[in-house]
C-alpha positions in Angstrom: 32.5 -43.3 20.3 28.8 -42.9 18.9 28.8 -39.9 21.0 31.9 -38.4 20.1 31.4 -39.3 16.6 27.9 -37.1 16.9 29.2 -34.4 19.0 32.5 -34.0 16.0 29.5 -33.7 13.6 27.5 -31.4 15.5 31.0 -29.1 16.1 31.1 -29.2 12.4 27.8 -28.2 11.4 27.9 -25.5 13.9 31.8 -24.5 12.6 30.1 -24.7 8.7 27.3 -22.9 9.9 29.0 -19.8 11.4 31.7 -19.6 9.0 28.5 -18.9 5.9 27.1 -16.6 8.0 26.3 -13.5 5.9 28.7 -9.9 7.3 27.4 -7.3 7.8 29.1 -5.3 4.6 27.2 -8.1 2.2 24.2 -7.4 4.3 23.7 -3.7 3.5 25.3 -4.7 0.1 22.4 -6.0 -0.9 20.3 -2.1 -0.9 20.6 0.4 -3.1 19.2 3.2 -1.8 15.8 2.1 -0.4 15.3 -1.3 -2.7 16.4 -4.6 -1.7 18.2 -5.7 -4.7 17.0 -9.8 -4.2 14.7 -11.9 -7.0 11.1 -12.7 -6.0 12.1 -16.1 -5.6 12.2 -18.8 -2.5 15.7 -18.7 -1.7 15.7 -14.7 -1.5 13.7 -15.6 1.9 16.8 -17.3 3.4 19.0 -14.0 1.9 16.7 -11.8 3.9 16.5 -13.2 7.1 20.7 -14.1 6.8 20.4 -10.0 6.7 18.2 -9.5 10.0 20.2 -12.3 11.1 23.8 -10.0 10.7 22.2 -6.3 11.5 21.0 -8.3 14.8 24.5 -9.4 14.9 26.5 -5.6 14.8 23.8 -4.9 17.0 24.3 -7.4 19.5 20.5 -8.3 20.1 20.4 -11.6 22.3 18.3 -14.3 21.3 16.0 -14.0 23.9 14.8 -10.2 23.4 11.3 -10.2 22.5 11.2 -7.9 19.6 7.5 -8.0 19.3 7.5 -6.4 23.1 7.8 -2.7 22.6 8.8 -1.9 26.1 11.7 -4.9 26.2 12.8 -3.3 22.2 12.8 0.4 23.8 14.9 -0.8 26.8 17.6 -2.1 24.6 20.9 -0.4 24.5 22.0 0.7 21.1 25.2 2.9 20.4 24.4 5.8 18.6 26.6 5.0 16.1 24.4 1.9 14.9 21.5 4.3 13.6 21.4 2.9 10.3 21.6 -0.5 11.1 18.7 -0.4 13.6 16.6 1.5 10.3 18.0 -1.1 7.9 16.7 -3.9 11.1 13.2 -2.4 10.6 13.3 -2.0 6.9 14.2 -5.5 6.3 11.6 -6.9 8.6 9.2 -5.6 6.4 10.3 -6.5 3.2 10.5 -10.2 4.9 7.2 -10.1 6.1 5.3 -8.3 3.5 7.4 -10.2 0.4 7.6 -13.7 2.0 5.7 -14.7 4.2 1.8 -14.6 2.5 -1.2 -12.6 4.3 -1.8 -14.9 7.9 -1.9 -12.4 10.4 -0.1 -15.2 12.5 2.3 -15.4 10.4 3.5 -11.8 9.5 1.8 -9.6 12.3 5.0 -10.7 14.7 7.2 -9.6 11.9 5.8 -5.8 11.3 5.5 -5.6 14.9 9.1 -6.0 15.5 9.5 -3.9 12.3 7.7 -1.7 13.9 9.2 -1.4 17.2 13.1 -1.2 15.8 11.8 2.1 13.6 10.0 3.2 17.1 13.9 2.7 18.6 15.7 4.4 15.4 13.4 7.4 16.1 13.9 7.7 20.2 18.1 7.3 19.4 17.6 11.2 19.0 17.4 13.2 22.2 15.5 16.0 20.7 12.9 13.8 19.5 12.6 11.4 23.2 12.3 15.0 24.8 9.6 16.4 22.6 7.5 13.4 22.8 8.0 13.5 26.4 6.9 16.3 26.8 4.6 17.3 24.2 3.2 13.9 23.1 4.0 11.6 20.1 3.0 13.3 17.2 5.0 16.4 18.0 8.0 14.6 18.3 7.4 13.4 14.7 7.6 17.2 13.4 11.0 17.4 14.7 12.3 14.4 13.4 14.5 14.8 10.7 15.4 10.6 10.5 13.5 9.8 7.0 14.2 6.0 6.8 13.2 5.8 10.9 10.1 7.5 9.5 9.3 6.0 7.0 9.8 2.3 8.3 8.1 2.8 11.3 4.7 3.8 9.6 5.3 1.0 7.1 5.5 -1.5 9.6 2.9 -0.1 11.9 0.1 0.2 9.1 0.5 -3.4 8.2 0.3 -4.6 11.5 -2.9 -3.1 12.3 -4.5 -3.3 9.1 -5.9 -6.9 10.6 -8.0 -5.0 12.5 -9.1 -1.5 11.6 -11.3 0.0 13.4 -9.3 -1.2 16.4 -6.2 0.6 15.1 -8.9 4.2 14.8 -10.0 3.8 18.2 -6.1 3.0 19.3 -5.0 6.6 17.7 -2.9 4.8 15.1 -3.8 6.2 12.2 -3.2 10.3 13.2 0.6 8.6 14.4 1.1 7.2 11.0 -0.2 9.6 9.2 2.2 12.5 11.1 5.0 9.7 10.5 4.1 9.6 6.6 3.7 13.1 6.1 6.8 14.0 7.6 8.6 11.9 5.6 7.3 13.7 2.7 7.9 16.9 3.7 11.4 15.4 3.8 12.1 13.7 0.7 8.3 13.1 -0.9 10.2 10.9 -3.5 11.9 8.6 -1.6 10.9 4.9 -1.7 9.9 5.9 -5.5 6.9 8.3 -3.9 6.1 5.9 -1.3 4.6 8.0 1.0 1.7 8.7 -1.5 1.0 4.8 -1.8 0.4 4.9 1.7 -1.3 7.2 2.1 -3.9 6.7 -0.9 -4.1 3.1 0.2 -4.5 4.7 3.8 -7.5 6.6 3.3 -9.2 3.9 1.3 -8.3 1.4 3.9 -10.1 2.7 6.3 -13.1 1.8 7.6 -16.5 4.1 7.2 -17.5 4.3 10.7 -16.7 5.9 12.9 -17.6 9.2 12.2 -14.6 11.8 12.7 -11.7 12.8 10.6 -10.2 9.4 10.2 -12.3 7.4 8.4 -12.8 6.0 4.7 -12.4 8.8 2.7 -11.8 8.1 -1.7 -11.5 11.5 -2.5 -8.3 11.7 0.0 -7.3 8.5 -1.8 -7.4 9.9 -4.9 -5.6 12.9 -4.2 -2.8 11.2 -3.5 -3.0 8.7 -5.7 -2.5 10.8 -8.5 0.6 11.3 -7.5 2.0 8.5 -8.8 -0.1 7.7 -11.3 -0.1 9.4 -15.0 -4.8 9.0 -15.0 -5.3 12.9 -16.4 -9.0 11.5 -17.0 -9.4 10.2 -13.5 -7.7 12.8 -11.2 -9.0 15.6 -13.6 -12.4 14.4 -11.4 -11.0 14.9 -8.0 -11.0 18.1 -5.9 -7.9 17.1 -4.1 -6.0 16.6 -6.7 -4.3 19.9 -8.3 -2.1 20.3 -5.3 -0.1 17.6 -6.2 1.7 18.9 -9.2 2.6 16.9 -12.6 4.0 13.0 -11.7 7.6 12.0 -12.1 8.3 10.4 -15.3 10.0 7.7 -13.0 6.2 7.1 -11.4 5.8 4.4 -14.2 9.0 2.3 -13.8 8.2 1.0 -10.3 4.9 -1.1 -11.1 3.7 -1.0 -7.3 2.5 2.6 -8.0 -0.1 1.7 -10.6 -0.6 -2.1 -8.4 -1.7 0.1 -5.6 -3.8 2.6 -7.5 -5.4 -0.9 -9.1 -6.0 -3.0 -5.7 -6.3 0.1 -3.0 -8.5 2.5 -5.6 -10.1 1.3 -9.0 -11.6 -2.1 -7.6 -12.9 -1.0 -4.4 -14.5 1.3 -6.5 -15.7 -1.3 -9.1 -14.3 0.9 -11.7 -13.5 -2.5 -13.7 -12.4 -0.9 -17.2 -9.7 1.7 -15.9 -8.8 -1.1 -13.4 -7.9 -3.7 -16.4 -6.2 -1.0 -18.6 -3.9 -0.5 -16.1 -3.3 -4.4 -15.2 -2.9 -4.5 -19.0 -0.1 -2.3 -18.9 1.5 -3.3 -16.3 1.8 -6.9 -17.9 2.9 -5.0 -21.2 6.0 -3.2 -19.1 7.0 -6.1 -17.5 10.1 -6.5 -14.6 12.4 -4.6 -16.2 16.3 -4.3 -14.9 15.8 -2.0 -11.8 13.5 -3.2 -9.4 14.0 -7.0 -9.5 11.7 -8.2 -6.0 8.9 -5.4 -5.8 8.3 -5.3 -10.1 7.9 -8.8 -9.3 5.7 -9.2 -7.0 3.6 -6.5 -9.3 3.3 -8.4 -12.1 2.4 -11.3 -9.7 -0.7 -9.3 -8.6 -1.2 -7.9 -11.6 -1.8 -11.7 -13.3 -3.6 -13.1 -9.9 -6.3 -9.4 -10.6 -6.4 -9.7 -14.0 -8.7 -12.6 -13.9 -11.3 -11.0 -11.4 -11.3 -7.8 -13.0 -12.4 -9.6 -16.4 -14.8 -11.5 -14.5 -16.3 -8.2 -13.9 -16.7 -6.7 -17.6 
């Protein structure tokens, strides 16, 4: 009798969980263009995880597929009509790791790898991309891709997965490939994710190791050249040899607080420009959350508060 009751309870729980599973339409509904519209709160992690589950269900991903294995994901067959779902899966893995899982390598890196591999899957679903990669290499294939979302989220996840050992990433050839991906995104739509390509390359050039010699090493001037597209800092940018090609700042960059916080975190603070960092952090805090970007504006405000004490201690 006890076994029967236990089985009945387990069945009821299973049915209840199944009934509560997020649908594909519900999962897609959390996105507005390139923004995931959830608050920065502990309960949002479960929503994001449910979105991933819904996307994987729509793709028919089996539970035993090792998504951290690039070959395994490439071998998995996906119908061409589901390309957008593959891109959203790559995107959502990035958000899960970046926004909710902290910074410990053992915890977050597997999720960035999953996002990277689904991004690569999306790109290689294009026969032209796959054929060009086979004949001329990955970078050449990137130049023929029109898959903006696939390019961007492949690069974003790839950069994050490589951040734990930048020198190893350089020797593995990752910088050339991720730079090509990001530049291609910008050629297709430079404003995607609130001029995210400029954020990415600004952090990219400041985050590379100083060695080895060659193109892909730390370059503060190139970093500033990209950052000056997403911040309105004429005094700082006026001294930048690489900035004049990027034109005036689009007014919309101010509403997305991550633009300013990238400038603080990846350029001003590493260069010990403490007064400028303090001024910009103050401006972020003064502007506040707003009503357009509940997740990443909240994350940026949290970073601003965290950085403020450190910056003030240097003044």
